N, C-alpha and C positions, 0 to 999 in steps of 0.2 A: 354376435360378432365381437372378436377380441382385437384390441389395438395395442401395439407396442407403445409403452410409455415413452414420451419424449424426454430426452435428457439435455441439460445444459452443461457444457464442459468448460471449466475455467482453466486456462493454461498460463502459468506464471513462468516466463523465461528468465533465467538468471545466469550470471557468469559461471556459477559452479554447478547448477542443477536446473532441471525443469520440474516444476510441481504441478500436478494435475488434480483437479477436483471435479467430480460429476454429481450433479444434483437433479433429482426428479421430484415430481409431486405425487403424493398418495393421499389417502383419506385423512391422514394426520397433518398434512401440510407439506412443506418443502423438506426433503431429507437428503443427507449426504449418502450417496450410494458407493462411490469409489474415490479413493485418493491414493496417489503414489508419487514418489520422488525419484527422478532419474538423474544420477550423477553425470556431469558433462566433463569431457576431457578439456584440459586447458587450451584456450585459443578458439574454441567454437563460438563463444560469446564473450566479448571483452568490453567492459564499461557499458553494457547494454547493447552494443553494436554486434550484429551477426556477421561473423567473419568466415564461417564454414557452413554454408547453407546445405550442402550435400550431406554432411555428417549429421546436422541437426534434423534434416528430413528423415534420415535412417533411424535416428533415436526416437523420434516422435512416432513413426510407423510401428516400430517394435513395441513401444509402450502401449499403444492403442490395442495391438494384437495380444500381447502378453497378458494384459490385465482385463481383456475382454470388455473394453469400454464400448458401450453401444454408440452407434452413430447418433450424433446430435449436433445442435448448433454450438459453435465454439466462440468464446470471448477470450481475448488475450489482453495483456497489459503493456503499455508503453512505459518503460522505467522512468523513475523520477529524474534521473540525470538528463534525459532527452525530452522532457516536457516542461511546460510552464502552466501553472494553475493559480488563479487569483480572483477574488471577488472585488469588483470595482464598481464605483458609482459613476453613472454617466447621465448627461442631460438627454432627455428623450427626444426633443425636437419633433420633427414631423415623422421621422422613421427611426426606430430603434436600431435597425440594421445599419443604416447610414451613419448614425451616431457612433455605433461600435467601430466602424471602419476608421472614423476620424480619431477615436480615442485609443485604439489598440497600439499604435506606434509608441505611445507614451509609456506603455507597460511591458510589452513582450520583448524579450532580448533577441528577437529575430526580425528580419525584414518580412513584412506582411506577404510579400510575393513568394516567399520561400517556405511558408508554413501552411499546415492544415489547422483550421480553427473551428472550435465548437463553442457554443455558449448557451446558457440557460438563465432566463430572467427569474430572479429569486423573489424580489418584492419591488413594488413600484408605487409611485404616486403620480400626480399630474405633471410634474416637471423632471423628476429623476428616477433612475432605475438602478437597483442593485443587481448586477449581472455577473454570474460566474463564467469566466472565460478559461478555456484550455487550448493550448497550442503545442504543436510538435513539428519539426522539420518534415516536409513532404517526402523527401528521399528516405528518411528513416522509417516513416510509416509504411512506405511501399515495400521496403526490405522485409518488414514483419509480415505484411500481407502475402508476399511471394513465398516466404519461407513456410508459412503455415499452410497455404493452399497447395504448395508442391507436395506436402505430406498427405494430401487427400482430405484435409480437414475443411469442414463447412464453416469458414470464418464468418461470423455474424457481425462482430464489432471489435474495434480496438478501444480499450478504455484507458484512462489515466490511472496509474497505480495508486495514487493517494485517494482517488474516489473509490476504487475497489476496496481499499483497506477500511475506509470509513464506513462503507456500506456493510462490510462484514461485522464490524465491531460495535456500531452504534445502533441501538434499537430504533427502527423507523417509526414515525408517529402514526401513520395509518397503513401505508403500503410501501413496498420496496422502492417504488419510483417517486414517492411523495417528496415534493420540495415546497416548503412554506411560501405562500405568495400573499403575505399580509404585513401590515406595519408592525406586528408583534414579533417579527423575526428576531430582533435583537434582545428579546426577553427570553429566548430559548436558552437551553443549557450550553455552556462552553466546555469543550473537551480538547485536551491535548493528547495526541497519540505519538509515541516514540516507536518507530519501526527500525529494528536493527537486524540486518542480514549479514552474510559473510563479507560481501564486498561493497555494500551500500547501506546507508542509514539515512533516515529523514525524520523530521518533526512535522506533524500535520496538526493544524488547529482547525477545529470544526465548531460551528454553531448549529444546534440541532443535529441533523445528520448530514450537513452540508460542509465539506472541507473548504475553507475560504482562502487559505494559502499554505505553502509548504516552506520548509527551511532545512538546510543541510545540517544534519546532526554531527557529522564527522566522528562517528563512533562505530565504524565497521568492526565486526567481531574478529575478522581475520587480521586486521591491523593490530589489535590487542595481542592476539596469539603470536604474531610475528615479533612484536617488541619483547614479549616474554622469552621467546625462543632465542633471540639475539642477545639479550642482556644476561640470561642465565646459561647461555651456550648449551641449549638442549634442542632436540628436534621438535617440530611442530606438534607431533602426536603427544609428546611428553608435556608440551606447553598446554595443549588442550586438556590433558588429564589434570594438570595443576589448576586450571581454571575451574574444572568441575569439582575438584577437591576443596579448594579454598574460597572460590567466588570473590566477594568483596571483603571477606573477613580479615582480621589482623593476625590470623594464625599462620599465614604463609611465611616463607623466608623473606628477609628484608628487601632484596631487589624486587621480588614479586609484589610485595605490598606497595612499594613506591610506584611501580608501573601501573597497577590497577587504580591506585588513588589518583594518579595523573589522568588516567582515562575517565574516571568518574567526574573529576573536576572539569575536564574539557566538556563532557556531556552536559553537566549542569550549567556551565557557562553558556553553551549554545541554547539551552532551554531558556535561560534568562534573556538572551538576545532575542529569541523568537517572541517571547512574551512582551518585550519592549516594542518590537515592531507591531505586534498585535494591538497593544493599547494605543500606540501612536497613530496607526493608520485607520483603526476602527474604534473611535472614541466612544461610540454608543454600544459597543459590543459587551456581552456579559463577561464577568470574571470566569476564569477557568475553574471548574468545580472538581475535576479529577483528571488524572493522567492514566492512560491505558498503554500497556506494553505489548509489542507485537514483534514477530520475527524470532528466529532461533537464537540470535544473539541476546535477546532480552531475558533469556533463561539464566544468565549469569547469576549465581547464587548471591542473595543479599542485595541485588540491585534495586529492587522495588523499595525495600526498607531504607536503603541509603538515600534514594531520591525523596522518599517521604520525609525523612528526618531533615534533609537539606532544604527542600523546597516548601515544606509545611503544607503539602497538598496530599489528598488521597491518591494513592498509586496502587494499581492492581494489574494483574495479567489480563489482557483482553480476551474476550470470549467470542470467537467467530461463529458461534452457534445461536446468537441472540435472535437472529431473524429466520432460523430454521425451526423445525418441529420441536416441541417441548420434550419429546422422547429422549431417553438417555443417549448422549452423544456416542458415536461408535469409536471415537479415539480419545485419548487422554488430553487434558488441557495443555500440557507441555508440548505434545505433538501437534495439537491443533493450531497453535499460534504460528507454527512454521508454514501452515497452509492458508493463512489469513487472506493473502492476495488472491490465491486461486479460488477460494470459497467466495470472496466478494465478486469476482468475475463471473462465476457460475450463477450467483444470485441474480446478477443483471440479466443474464440470458433466460433463466427460468421465469422471471417476471414478464419478460417480453413474450414468452410462449403462452403465458396464461393471462 
């Protein structure tokens, strides 16, 4: 008897496009079977909020049909701007859950009555617990659920974007769902991830494969394009071409060099701020050993070298295939980083299936 292989489908909803990645398991391990990007018209999704559910439903249905994506469980992401993620230390008391309820108002920027909350205990001793908490407004999560289910998709879970990115880029110690639960947690490797998309960007700091907090990078790729377009009085297509031609080099025209230099300085300033928060709030945490770049905006030529020279840290393009089969990836590294979130979402689902 033959059975259809089950697929896990990661769907990354963005303001400008929807990225889809489908993963299944074969004899070699987890493999990427399908990937596609669907451009979205302006106004369908804005700032992570879904404003035209009907059109989004149509686009998702067409994509699933056009690319012959098999039916499978779907995992989607709640965008960084609409979520809160942080590793906190709490007194255990008699009940971890009760202690969490008392501690949460000190940390989350929402009323506890207005949010959906998930948590995972990372490490513990007899008196305290390091617990990763995630929160998002309930109404926002419901919008995502309704939009995906209306397209006929079997939504299995909504994940936090930063968790999906870390899952895709950081090799997990034993399995995709492994979270260290011992006092040696702070001896694990520290990693900083910079995710740069068209309309959003974030800094994620992880210990082992656990993202412990996020920070706004203020380095959206489209904001750089817009500044170049306005200052040089050229259209956005020409500004994009200029970015591809010159990157962060000093060979471009003077106004261009000034704009890109300001962009890079802002980004490095935000990284320094994030590192200060990290060292202040997590005094036992390991030093950052490397920086991983993710998202289409991270492909700006020379950015990795600029950050390496400025921050004196190892910087490289992230590899979203580190937790997939060792076989040759089906897409190039440059293209793969655009699908980091979608791949991380699909990884969550395929692990749940197996």
